[in-house]
C-alpha positions as CSV (number, residue, x, y, z in Angstrom):
1,M,17.3,-57.5,8.2
2,T,19.9,-58.5,10.7
3,V,22.6,-56.3,9.2
4,Q,22.3,-52.6,9.9
5,L,24.2,-50.1,7.7
6,E,25.2,-47.1,9.8
7,A,27.9,-44.5,10.1
8,K,29.2,-45.9,13.3
9,P,28.1,-48.8,15.6
10,A,25.4,-48.0,18.2
11,R,26.5,-47.5,21.8
12,G,26.8,-50.9,23.6
13,S,27.5,-52.8,20.4
14,V,30.0,-55.6,21.0
15,P,33.1,-56.0,18.8
16,I,33.7,-59.3,17.0
17,H,37.4,-59.9,16.3
18,L,38.3,-62.4,13.5
19,T,41.2,-64.9,13.6
20,S,42.2,-68.2,12.1
21,L,44.1,-71.3,13.2
22,E,47.2,-69.9,11.6
23,Q,46.9,-66.4,13.0
24,W,45.5,-67.1,16.5
25,S,48.8,-67.5,18.4
26,G,49.9,-64.0,17.2
27,H,46.5,-62.5,18.0
28,A,46.5,-64.1,21.4
29,R,49.8,-62.7,22.4
30,A,48.5,-59.2,21.9
31,L,45.6,-59.7,24.3
32,P,45.6,-58.7,28.0
33,A,46.6,-61.6,30.2
34,E,43.2,-62.1,31.7
35,A,41.5,-62.4,28.3
36,R,44.3,-64.7,27.1
37,R,43.8,-67.0,30.1
38,W,40.0,-66.9,29.7
39,L,40.2,-67.9,26.0
40,A,42.7,-70.7,26.8
41,A,40.3,-72.0,29.4
42,T,37.5,-72.1,26.9
43,G,39.6,-74.0,24.5
44,F,39.3,-71.4,21.7
45,A,42.0,-71.8,19.1
46,G,40.6,-70.0,16.0
47,K,39.0,-73.1,14.4
48,P,36.7,-72.1,11.5
49,D,33.1,-71.5,12.6
50,S,34.0,-71.5,16.3
51,H,33.7,-68.5,18.6
52,A,34.3,-67.5,22.2
53,L,32.6,-64.9,24.4
54,V,34.9,-62.8,26.5
55,P,33.4,-61.1,29.6
56,G,34.6,-57.8,31.0
57,A,35.4,-57.2,34.7
58,D,31.7,-56.5,35.4
59,G,30.7,-59.8,33.9
60,A,29.0,-58.3,30.9
61,L,30.0,-59.4,27.4
62,R,33.0,-57.3,26.3
63,E,34.0,-58.9,23.0
64,V,33.8,-61.9,20.8
65,W,36.6,-63.8,19.0
66,A,35.5,-65.8,16.0
67,G,37.5,-68.4,14.0
68,I,37.3,-68.2,10.2
69,R,39.0,-70.0,7.3
70,D,40.2,-66.8,5.6
71,V,38.8,-63.4,5.0
72,T,37.7,-64.2,1.4
73,D,35.4,-67.1,2.6
74,P,31.9,-66.1,1.4
75,W,30.5,-67.8,4.5
76,L,32.8,-65.9,6.8
77,L,30.4,-65.0,9.6
78,A,27.5,-67.4,8.8
79,A,28.0,-69.4,11.9
80,L,27.5,-66.4,14.3
81,P,24.0,-64.8,13.9
82,K,22.1,-67.8,15.4
83,A,24.9,-68.7,17.9
84,L,25.6,-65.4,19.6
85,P,23.4,-64.0,22.3
86,A,20.8,-61.6,20.9
87,G,22.1,-58.0,20.7
88,R,24.1,-55.7,18.5
89,Y,27.6,-56.4,17.2
90,H,30.2,-54.9,14.9
91,L,33.5,-55.9,13.4
92,G,36.4,-55.1,15.7
93,S,40.0,-54.2,14.8
94,G,41.8,-56.7,17.0
95,G,42.2,-59.4,14.4
96,L,41.8,-60.0,10.7
97,M,39.9,-57.4,8.6
98,A,37.1,-58.6,6.4
99,D,35.5,-57.1,3.3
100,T,32.2,-55.7,4.3
101,A,30.4,-57.2,1.2
102,V,31.5,-60.7,2.4
103,A,30.6,-59.8,6.0
104,A,27.1,-58.5,5.1
105,M,26.2,-61.4,2.9
106,S,27.5,-64.1,5.2
107,W,25.8,-62.6,8.3
108,E,22.5,-62.1,6.6
109,L,22.4,-65.6,5.2
110,G,23.7,-67.0,8.5
111,A,20.5,-65.6,10.0
112,Y,18.3,-67.1,7.2
113,T,15.4,-69.3,8.3
114,F,12.4,-70.3,6.2
115,D,9.7,-69.2,8.7
116,L,6.6,-69.0,6.6
117,Y,4.9,-71.9,8.5
118,K,7.0,-72.4,11.6
119,P,8.1,-69.4,13.8
120,R,11.8,-68.8,14.4
121,Q,13.0,-70.2,17.7
122,R,14.8,-67.0,18.5
123,E,15.8,-63.7,16.9
124,A,19.3,-63.7,15.3
125,A,22.0,-61.3,16.5
126,Q,22.4,-58.0,14.6
127,L,25.6,-56.7,13.0
128,S,26.4,-53.1,12.3
129,L,28.4,-52.4,9.1
130,P,29.6,-49.2,7.5
131,L,27.2,-47.5,5.1
132,D,29.1,-48.1,1.9
133,E,28.8,-49.7,-1.5
134,H,30.5,-52.9,-0.4
135,S,28.1,-53.5,2.4
136,R,25.2,-52.7,0.1
137,R,26.4,-55.2,-2.5
138,G,26.6,-57.9,0.2
139,L,23.0,-57.2,1.2
140,V,21.8,-57.3,-2.5
141,L,23.4,-60.8,-2.9
142,A,21.9,-62.0,0.4
143,A,18.4,-60.7,-0.4
144,A,18.4,-62.4,-3.8
145,T,19.7,-65.6,-2.4
146,A,17.1,-65.6,0.4
147,A,14.3,-64.9,-2.0
148,T,15.5,-67.8,-4.2
149,R,15.5,-70.1,-1.2
150,D,12.0,-69.0,-0.2
151,L,10.6,-69.7,-3.6
152,V,12.1,-73.2,-3.7
153,N,11.1,-74.0,-0.1
154,T,7.5,-72.9,-0.5
155,P,5.2,-76.0,-1.0
156,A,3.6,-76.4,-4.4
157,E,0.1,-75.8,-2.8
158,H,1.2,-72.2,-2.4
159,M,3.7,-71.9,-5.2
160,G,1.9,-72.8,-8.4
161,P,2.4,-71.2,-11.9
162,A,0.3,-68.2,-10.9
163,E,2.2,-67.6,-7.6
164,L,5.5,-68.0,-9.4
165,A,4.4,-65.4,-11.9
166,E,3.4,-63.1,-9.0
167,A,6.9,-63.5,-7.6
168,V,8.3,-62.2,-10.9
169,R,5.8,-59.3,-10.9
170,M,6.9,-58.4,-7.3
171,V,10.6,-58.2,-8.3
172,G,9.6,-56.4,-11.5
173,R,7.7,-53.7,-9.5
174,Q,10.8,-53.2,-7.2
175,H,12.9,-52.4,-10.3
176,K,10.4,-50.8,-12.6
177,A,10.6,-53.7,-15.1
178,K,7.8,-54.8,-17.4
179,V,6.2,-58.2,-16.8
180,R,3.7,-60.0,-19.1
181,E,2.1,-63.4,-19.0
182,I,0.7,-65.7,-21.7
183,V,-1.7,-68.1,-19.9
184,G,-3.6,-71.3,-20.7
185,D,-4.9,-71.9,-24.3
186,K,-3.4,-68.5,-25.4
187,L,-0.1,-70.4,-25.4
188,L,-1.3,-72.2,-28.4
189,A,-2.4,-69.1,-30.2
190,Q,0.9,-67.3,-29.5
191,G,3.3,-70.1,-30.4
192,F,4.2,-72.0,-27.2
193,P,2.7,-75.5,-27.9
194,A,5.3,-77.5,-25.9
195,V,4.7,-75.5,-22.8
196,H,0.9,-75.9,-23.2
197,A,1.3,-79.7,-23.8
198,V,3.1,-80.3,-20.5
199,G,0.9,-78.1,-18.4
200,R,-2.5,-78.7,-19.9
201,A,-3.5,-81.5,-17.5
202,A,-3.1,-79.4,-14.3
203,A,-6.0,-77.6,-12.7
204,R,-3.6,-74.5,-12.6
205,A,-3.1,-73.1,-16.0
206,P,0.4,-73.2,-17.6
207,R,2.0,-69.9,-18.7
208,I,5.0,-68.1,-20.0
209,V,6.2,-65.2,-17.8
210,E,8.4,-62.6,-19.4
211,L,10.2,-59.7,-17.6
212,T,12.1,-57.0,-19.5
213,W,14.3,-54.3,-18.0
214,G,17.0,-52.0,-19.1
215,K,17.9,-49.5,-21.8
216,A,17.4,-50.3,-25.5
217,R,21.0,-49.4,-26.3
218,D,22.5,-51.9,-24.0
219,P,23.3,-55.5,-25.0
220,L,20.5,-58.0,-24.6
221,V,20.9,-60.8,-22.0
222,T,18.2,-63.4,-21.9
223,L,17.7,-65.6,-18.8
224,V,15.5,-68.7,-19.0
225,G,14.4,-70.6,-15.9
226,K,12.6,-74.0,-15.7
227,G,9.4,-73.4,-13.8
228,V,7.9,-76.8,-13.1
229,C,6.1,-76.0,-9.9
230,F,5.4,-79.6,-9.1
231,D,6.5,-82.7,-11.1
232,S,4.5,-85.8,-10.6
233,G,6.2,-87.4,-13.6
234,G,3.0,-87.2,-15.5
235,L,1.6,-90.5,-16.9
236,D,5.1,-91.9,-16.4
237,L,4.4,-91.4,-12.7
238,K,7.3,-91.0,-10.3
239,P,7.6,-93.3,-7.2
240,A,6.8,-91.7,-3.9
241,D,10.4,-91.1,-3.0
242,G,11.1,-89.5,-6.3
243,M,8.1,-87.1,-5.9
244,R,8.8,-86.0,-2.3
245,L,11.0,-83.0,-3.2
246,M,9.4,-82.1,-6.5
247,K,8.2,-78.7,-5.1
248,K,11.8,-77.8,-6.0
249,D,11.5,-78.5,-9.7
250,M,11.0,-74.8,-10.2
251,G,14.4,-74.2,-8.7
252,G,15.8,-73.1,-12.1
253,A,13.1,-70.4,-12.4
254,A,13.8,-69.3,-8.8
255,N,17.5,-69.1,-9.5
256,A,17.0,-67.3,-12.8
257,L,14.8,-64.8,-11.0
258,G,17.4,-64.4,-8.2
259,L,20.1,-63.6,-10.8
260,A,17.7,-61.1,-12.5
261,Q,17.1,-59.5,-9.2
262,M,20.9,-59.1,-8.6
263,I,21.4,-57.7,-12.1
264,M,18.7,-55.0,-11.7
265,A,19.6,-54.1,-8.1
266,L,23.2,-53.5,-9.1
267,A,22.2,-51.8,-12.4
268,L,24.4,-53.8,-14.8
269,P,24.6,-52.1,-18.2
270,V,22.5,-54.7,-20.0
271,R,19.0,-55.1,-21.4
272,L,17.5,-58.0,-19.5
273,Q,14.9,-60.5,-20.6
274,L,13.8,-63.1,-18.2
275,L,11.6,-66.0,-19.5
276,I,10.0,-68.5,-17.2
277,P,7.8,-71.3,-18.6
278,A,5.7,-72.1,-15.5
279,V,3.7,-75.4,-15.4
280,E,2.6,-78.2,-13.2
281,N,3.2,-81.7,-14.6
282,A,0.0,-83.4,-13.5
283,V,-2.0,-86.5,-14.3
284,A,-5.4,-86.2,-15.9
285,G,-7.4,-87.5,-18.9
286,N,-5.9,-84.8,-21.1
287,A,-2.3,-85.3,-20.0
288,F,0.4,-85.6,-22.7
289,R,1.4,-89.2,-23.3
290,P,4.5,-91.2,-24.1
291,G,4.6,-91.5,-27.8
292,D,2.9,-88.2,-28.5
293,I,4.5,-85.9,-31.0
294,F,4.3,-82.1,-30.8
295,K,5.5,-79.3,-33.1
296,T,7.4,-76.8,-31.1
297,R,7.8,-73.0,-31.6
298,A,11.0,-73.6,-33.5
299,G,9.2,-75.9,-36.0
300,L,11.0,-79.1,-34.8
301,H,8.8,-82.0,-34.0
302,I,9.6,-83.7,-30.7
303,E,8.5,-87.2,-29.7
304,I,7.7,-87.8,-26.0
305,G,9.7,-90.8,-24.9
306,N,8.9,-90.2,-21.2
307,T,6.5,-87.6,-19.6
308,D,8.9,-87.3,-16.7
309,A,11.4,-85.6,-19.0
310,E,9.1,-82.6,-19.2
311,G,11.6,-79.8,-18.2
312,R,13.4,-79.8,-21.6
313,V,10.0,-79.8,-23.3
314,I,8.9,-76.5,-21.8
315,L,12.4,-75.0,-22.1
316,C,12.6,-75.6,-25.8
317,D,9.8,-73.2,-26.6
318,A,11.2,-70.6,-24.2
319,L,14.7,-70.9,-25.7
320,A,13.4,-70.6,-29.2
321,Y,11.4,-67.5,-28.2
322,G,14.4,-65.9,-26.5
323,A,16.6,-66.6,-29.5
324,E,14.3,-64.7,-31.7
325,G,15.4,-61.5,-30.0
326,Q,19.0,-62.2,-31.1
327,P,20.4,-61.6,-27.6
328,D,24.1,-61.1,-27.0
329,L,24.0,-63.9,-24.5
330,M,21.4,-66.5,-23.3
331,I,21.6,-68.5,-20.0
332,D,19.2,-71.2,-18.9
333,L,19.0,-72.6,-15.4
334,A,17.1,-75.8,-14.8
335,T,16.8,-78.7,-12.3
336,L,16.9,-80.8,-15.3
337,T,18.4,-84.3,-14.8
338,G,19.2,-86.8,-12.0
339,A,22.1,-87.8,-14.2
340,A,23.9,-84.5,-13.5
341,R,23.5,-85.2,-9.7
342,T,24.8,-88.7,-10.2
343,A,27.9,-87.3,-12.0
344,L,28.6,-84.3,-9.8
345,G,26.6,-84.5,-6.7
346,P,24.3,-81.8,-5.2
347,Q,26.9,-79.1,-4.7
348,L,28.3,-78.9,-8.2
349,P,25.9,-77.7,-10.9
350,A,26.8,-78.9,-14.4
351,L,27.7,-76.3,-17.0
352,F,27.3,-76.9,-20.7
353,C,28.8,-74.3,-23.1
354,R,29.8,-74.5,-26.8
355,D,32.8,-72.1,-26.1
356,L,35.5,-74.0,-24.2
357,A,37.4,-70.9,-23.3
358,M,34.3,-69.3,-21.9
359,A,33.4,-72.4,-19.9
360,R,36.8,-72.6,-18.4
361,E,36.7,-68.9,-17.4
362,I,33.4,-69.4,-15.6
363,V,34.6,-72.6,-13.9
364,D,37.7,-70.9,-12.7
365,L,35.7,-67.9,-11.4
366,G,33.3,-70.2,-9.6
367,L,36.3,-71.9,-7.8
368,E,37.7,-68.5,-6.9
369,L,34.4,-67.3,-5.5
370,R,33.5,-70.6,-3.9
371,D,30.3,-70.8,-5.8
372,P,31.3,-73.7,-8.0
373,L,30.0,-75.3,-11.1
374,W,31.7,-77.8,-13.4
375,H,32.0,-78.0,-17.2
376,M,30.5,-81.0,-19.0
377,P,30.7,-81.7,-22.7
378,L,28.1,-81.1,-25.4
379,W,29.3,-84.3,-27.1
380,R,27.7,-84.2,-30.5
381,D,28.4,-87.9,-31.1
382,Y,25.7,-88.6,-28.6
383,H,23.1,-86.7,-30.6
384,G,22.0,-89.9,-32.2
385,L,20.7,-91.0,-28.8
386,I,17.9,-88.4,-29.0
387,E,17.0,-88.9,-32.7
388,S,13.6,-90.3,-33.4
389,D,12.5,-92.5,-36.2
390,I,9.2,-90.6,-36.6
391,A,10.0,-87.1,-35.4
392,D,13.0,-84.8,-35.4
393,I,14.1,-85.6,-31.8
394,V,12.8,-87.5,-28.8
395,N,12.9,-86.1,-25.2
396,T,14.7,-89.1,-23.8
397,G,18.0,-90.8,-24.7
398,K,18.3,-94.4,-25.7
399,G,19.3,-95.9,-22.4
400,A,20.5,-94.5,-19.1
401,M,24.0,-93.4,-20.0
402,A,25.0,-89.7,-20.6
403,G,21.6,-88.4,-19.5
404,A,22.7,-84.9,-18.6
405,I,24.5,-84.6,-21.9
406,T,21.6,-85.8,-24.0
407,A,19.3,-83.4,-22.2
408,A,21.7,-80.5,-23.0
409,L,21.9,-81.7,-26.6
410,F,18.1,-81.6,-26.8
411,L,18.1,-78.0,-25.7
412,E,21.0,-77.1,-28.0
413,D,18.8,-77.9,-31.0
414,F,16.7,-74.9,-30.1
415,V,19.6,-72.4,-29.7
416,P,21.2,-70.9,-32.9
417,G,24.8,-72.0,-33.3
418,K,26.3,-68.5,-33.2
419,L,24.4,-67.5,-30.1
420,P,26.6,-67.6,-26.9
421,W,24.7,-69.9,-24.6
422,L,25.1,-71.4,-21.1
423,H,23.0,-74.3,-19.9
424,I,23.3,-74.9,-16.1
425,D,21.8,-78.1,-14.7
426,L,21.5,-77.5,-11.0
427,F,20.1,-79.1,-7.9
428,A,18.7,-75.9,-6.2
429,W,18.8,-77.7,-2.8
430,S,21.1,-78.2,0.1
431,D,20.7,-81.7,1.5
432,S,23.1,-81.2,4.4
433,A,23.3,-78.2,6.8
434,R,26.3,-76.0,6.8
435,P,26.8,-72.5,8.3
436,G,24.6,-70.1,6.2
437,R,23.2,-73.0,4.2
438,P,20.4,-74.8,6.0
439,V,18.8,-77.9,4.5
440,G,16.3,-76.7,1.8
441,G,16.1,-74.6,-1.3
442,E,19.4,-73.1,-2.5
443,A,20.8,-70.5,-4.9
444,Q,23.6,-72.0,-6.9
445,T,26.1,-70.3,-9.3
446,L,24.4,-66.9,-8.9
447,R,27.4,-65.1,-7.5
448,T,29.6,-66.6,-10.1
449,L,27.3,-65.7,-13.0
450,L,26.9,-62.2,-11.6
451,A,30.6,-61.6,-11.4
452,W,31.2,-63.1,-14.8
453,L,28.5,-60.8,-16.3
454,E,30.1,-57.8,-14.6
455,R,33.4,-58.8,-16.4
456,R,31.6,-59.3,-19.7
457,Y,29.6,-56.0,-19.5
458,P,31.7,-53.6,-17.5
459,R,30.3,-50.3,-16.4
460,S,31.7,-47.3,-18.3
């Protein structure tokens, strides 16, 4: 941890004062003349993600001035931990005042490095923050985000279905949740034929992982995460470029687990169920084939139009199982379609929801929290694109158009009409580096979903 929660900063801790382009001139006028001249000489003007080191008369570092966009920016301090000299810092009172939750999360994630295989080049600077609930909340969000990134970043060799299940167990142990698995051929006996079909060709057995937590009297919230630990495309084999990042095809599961971790750590008044169908989509003599038809848990027969559209196949059994518990709300997260990325790019997950008012509320909240997602339509007129001549539905649309919508419509067939349901088609990856967001696995929409759940299920 690079953020330390303590009653007061340690002796020798250096203050960091926050300013902005708009506020800098006023802050500068209040400084001693020598500090003002020094900062002018360095060219510091309060630009976002910039900083200046100010020495004292003895040449030692006396204070830091840091430029920010505004105090609500969730990445407020993210540019600092790897840029400042190693040592202890605290937020000073000479400039803008920041919420400690934002400060804690942005600093901790600004220090994030995936260092499982390659050591860090240097230790990040440390920040002292008050020991309060705001700071704690920021660290909870940062820890869940970092854990989500780590899962997505870990290569498939070390993050198969069993390892993903163990990650769920580890989080479950931290929060005294119950975790169970249904593995291999037991999936057939216990009603998960679609999950089994996709994962049966892999050397590593497919499974359903279920975590449950909370009090029986609280409303049931079911989270479902797509856990394809590596996607070769199956017999409809991906080209090399398309396969390069397929370790991240379990990004929906990682994000669902990250959200579950936040819910439990902050003790939301809900009864939580997390479902992760975990498979590897591999090629072997017993791989499922284009043209095959499988009866799903819900009783619908699905025709396989393309084995590279496997995510929706495993999700349909998990959604059907989750719906059996009659939850108050169901949310699934999945790295489901390239079509969603084509439409919205990597930074905007696609939200599908049958309740337009609910969707608009979530989109507005995402914009407010700068953790965005964008509403796309469950356009029923396109359902004909996934209707099969010899089965109930087919797992691919007829043609390339509306791919994200037809995938969502496929999933909708397994969710009862009266059940509030969110489907989020996300990228789970940062393809360009920004402060606090290095290239690699990413948590997306989790802060927005958490804040929305806190509105929906307020603490008494």
